C-alpha positions in Angstrom: 0.0 0.0 0.0 1.3 3.4 -0.9 0.6 5.6 2.1 -0.5 9.2 1.9 1.8 10.1 4.8 5.3 9.2 5.8 7.7 9.8 8.8 11.0 11.6 8.6 13.5 11.2 11.4 16.9 13.0 11.5 18.9 10.3 13.2 21.9 10.7 15.5 23.6 7.4 15.9 24.1 8.0 19.6 20.3 7.8 19.9 20.0 4.4 18.1 18.5 2.9 21.3 15.7 5.4 21.2 15.1 4.7 17.5 14.8 1.0 18.1 12.4 1.6 20.9 10.3 3.8 18.6 10.5 1.2 15.8 9.4 -1.6 18.1 6.4 0.6 19.1 5.6 1.0 15.5 5.5 -2.7 14.9 3.5 -3.4 18.1 0.9 -0.9 17.0 0.9 -2.0 13.4 1.8 1.3 11.9 2.6 0.7 8.3 3.8 4.1 7.1 7.2 4.4 5.6 10.1 5.8 7.8 12.9 7.9 6.2 16.0 8.1 8.3 18.1 11.2 7.6 21.8 10.8 8.1 24.7 13.1 7.5 27.4 11.0 5.9 27.7 7.6 4.1 29.8 6.3 7.0 26.8 6.9 9.2 24.7 4.8 6.8 27.2 2.1 6.7 27.2 1.8 10.5 23.4 2.0 10.7 22.9 -0.8 8.1 24.7 -3.2 10.4 21.5 -3.0 12.5 18.7 -2.0 10.1 19.2 -3.6 6.7 16.6 -6.3 7.5 13.8 -3.7 7.8 12.1 -3.0 4.4 9.9 -0.3 6.0 13.1 1.9 6.3 14.6 4.1 3.7 17.5 6.5 4.0 18.4 10.0 3.0 22.1 10.8 3.2 22.9 14.5 3.1 26.4 13.9 1.7 24.8 12.5 -1.4 22.6 15.6 -1.9 24.4 18.5 -0.4 28.1 19.7 -0.9 30.3 18.9 2.1 31.2 22.6 2.7 27.4 23.3 3.2 27.1 20.4 5.6 30.2 21.7 7.5 28.7 25.2 7.7 25.4 23.8 9.1 27.4 22.0 11.8 29.4 25.1 12.6 26.3 27.4 12.9 24.4 24.7 14.8 21.6 24.4 12.2 22.4 20.9 11.2 19.2 19.3 12.7 16.8 21.8 11.0 18.8 21.6 7.8 18.6 17.8 7.8 14.8 18.0 7.9 14.7 20.6 5.1 17.0 18.5 2.9 14.8 15.4 3.4 11.5 17.3 2.9 12.8 18.8 -0.3 14.2 15.5 -1.5 11.1 13.4 -0.7 8.3 15.9 -1.4 7.0 14.1 -4.5 6.7 10.8 -2.8 3.9 11.5 -0.2 1.3 14.1 0.5 2.1 14.6 4.1 5.2 14.2 6.3 5.4 13.8 10.1 8.8 15.0 11.2 10.2 14.4 14.6 13.3 13.1 16.4 13.9 9.5 17.5 13.1 9.9 21.2 9.4 9.1 20.8 7.1 6.1 20.8 3.7 5.1 19.5 1.2 4.4 22.3 -1.7 3.0 20.3 -2.8 2.1 16.8 -3.8 4.9 14.5 -4.4 5.8 10.9 -1.7 8.4 10.3 -2.9 9.0 6.7 -6.5 10.0 7.7 -5.2 12.0 10.7 -3.0 14.1 8.4 -5.9 14.6 5.9 -8.2 15.7 8.7 -5.6 17.9 10.3 -5.1 20.0 7.1 -8.9 20.3 6.4 -8.9 23.1 8.9 -5.3 23.7 10.0 -5.1 25.3 13.4 -1.9 25.9 15.4 -2.5 26.5 19.1 0.1 28.8 20.7 0.5 30.6 24.0 2.1 33.8 25.1 5.2 34.2 27.3 4.6 35.9 30.6 8.1 35.8 31.9 11.4 36.9 30.4 12.5 34.2 28.0 15.4 35.7 25.8 16.1 32.3 24.2 12.5 31.6 23.2 12.0 35.2 22.2 14.9 34.8 19.7 13.4 31.5 18.4 10.1 33.4 17.8 11.8 36.3 16.0 14.7 34.8 14.2 12.7 33.4 11.2 11.4 36.9 10.4 14.5 37.5 8.3 13.2 35.1 5.6 10.2 37.4 4.9 9.6 40.8 3.5 8.3 43.7 5.5 4.6 43.1 4.8 4.9 39.4 5.4 6.7 40.0 8.7 4.0 42.4 9.8 1.3 39.7 9.0 3.2 37.1 10.9 3.6 39.3 14.0 -0.1 40.2 13.9 -1.0 36.5 13.9 1.6 35.3 16.3 1.4 38.1 18.9 4.7 37.0 20.5 3.3 33.5 21.2 5.1 30.2 21.0 3.9 26.8 19.7 7.0 24.6 19.5 6.2 21.2 21.0 2.5 21.9 21.2 1.8 19.4 18.4 3.6 17.1 16.0 5.3 19.0 13.1 3.2 17.8 10.1 4.0 19.1 6.6 1.9 19.1 3.5 3.7 18.5 0.2 1.4 20.8 -1.7 3.0 23.8 0.1 6.6 22.8 0.1 7.6 24.1 -3.4 6.3 27.5 -2.5 7.9 27.3 0.9 11.3 26.4 -0.3 11.1 29.1 -3.0 10.2 31.7 -0.3 13.2 30.8 1.9 15.5 30.6 -1.1 16.5 27.1 -0.3 17.9 26.3 -3.7 20.7 28.8 -3.2 22.4 26.7 -0.6 25.3 29.0 0.4 23.1 32.0 0.8 20.5 30.0 2.7 22.9 28.3 5.1 24.4 31.6 6.0 21.0 32.8 7.2 20.5 29.7 9.3 21.4 29.2 13.0 20.3 27.2 16.0 17.4 29.7 16.6 15.7 29.0 13.2 13.4 26.1 14.1 12.2 24.5 10.9 8.5 24.0 11.7 8.2 27.6 13.0 9.6 28.9 9.7 7.2 26.7 7.8 4.1 27.8 9.8 5.2 31.4 9.4 5.1 30.8 5.6 1.6 29.3 5.8 0.5 32.5 7.7 1.7 34.6 4.8 -0.4 32.6 2.3 -3.5 32.3 4.6 -3.3 28.6 5.0 -3.3 28.3 8.8 -5.1 29.9 11.7 -3.1 30.7 14.9 -5.2 30.3 18.0 -3.7 31.9 21.1 -5.0 30.0 24.1 -4.4 33.1 26.3 -6.8 35.4 24.4 -9.2 32.7 23.3 -9.6 30.7 26.5 -7.9 32.9 29.2 -5.3 30.3 29.9 -1.8 31.6 30.9 1.4 29.6 30.9 5.1 30.5 30.9 6.2 28.1 28.1 4.7 26.0 25.4 2.0 24.0 27.0 3.0 20.8 25.2 6.3 20.7 27.2 4.7 21.2 30.6 5.2 18.3 32.9 2.1 17.3 34.9 2.0 18.2 38.6 -0.6 19.0 41.2 -0.4 22.8 40.4 -1.2 22.5 36.7 -3.3 19.3 36.5 -6.6 21.0 35.9 -5.2 23.6 33.6 -3.4 21.1 31.4 -6.5 18.9 31.2 -8.5 21.9 30.0 -5.8 22.7 27.4 -5.6 19.2 26.0 -9.4 18.9 25.8 -9.4 22.1 23.7 -6.3 21.6 21.5 -6.5 17.8 21.0 -2.8 17.3 20.2 -1.4 14.2 18.5 1.4 13.8 21.0 2.3 14.6 24.6 4.8 14.0 27.3 4.6 10.6 29.0 3.4 12.2 32.2 0.1 13.4 30.5 -2.8 10.9 31.1 -3.9 9.5 27.7 -7.5 10.4 28.5 -6.6 14.1 28.3 -7.0 13.8 24.6 -8.2 10.9 22.4 -6.0 12.2 19.6 -2.7 11.4 21.4 -0.9 8.5 19.7 2.8 9.4 20.4 4.8 10.2 23.5 7.8 12.4 23.0 10.9 13.6 24.9 11.6 10.1 26.2 15.2 11.2 26.8 14.3 13.9 29.3 
C-alpha cells in the first residue's frame, strides 16, 4: 500500500537505542507508514545498516549524497544541522507522499492509528495552538523572531499580527503538506544553498519557519489559548510536565487543543488524539 503520509526522522547514531524503541512501538501498534531516516554521511549509513538492513519499512536520506560537504560543514558550525537535515529530506522526498510527520527518534507510539487519515483531517482546517510568554525568555523570544528575516516587511507584519509573540513549539507534531513545500522552499530561497545556510542558525526552528510561511499565504489559523480561552502559561503547553499545580489547567488545554502527542506524564484520556509520547530522553 502506498501511504499518503510518511515519517521523517533525523537520526543521531548515539540515539539508536531510542530509535529501536520507537521502531518496536511502530511494529507493536501495526503502523505501516514508511520511515525515512536522515543521516549526514555515508559512513553513518554504513554503520546503521549493520543493524537496520533487514527492515524493508526503512529508507535512507544521506545529506552527503545531496548537499556539498562545505554546506554540511557550515550547518554543523552554525548549529543548524538538525533543522537543515529536515529541510533537505523534505525537499528530496516531497513528490513521494502528500504529508510528512517530522520528529526526532526519542518518541514512541502508544496506540494504533491511521496516520494517513489523521493528516488529511488535520489539514482540512489547519489550526496551530500557541501561548504567550509571561516571563522573560530571551532564548524563546529569539526563536520566535529569528525566522522573520526570511520574509519581506509586509509578510513580517502579517506574521507578527497573527503570532502576537506567542510560542507553539512542542504543542503538536510537526506535520508538513507537500502541496505547500515548493512555495515554501522558494520563499526561503532554499535552492541557493550557500546564501540559505548563512542565514540559518540554531534559533531557526524549521517548523516555526514553515508555519510562518503558511501564515503569509493564509493557509493556517493561529489560535492563542491566552486570548481565546484565558489560559496563561510561561512556556509552550506541550512541554509542561504534569504536577498538582497545573493538572486541571493542562487537562483543559488538552481537551481544547486535542494534540497528537504529549509527554509521557500526561494521562492518555486528556486527549483521544494522542498517539505518540515524545521527549523520552528527558
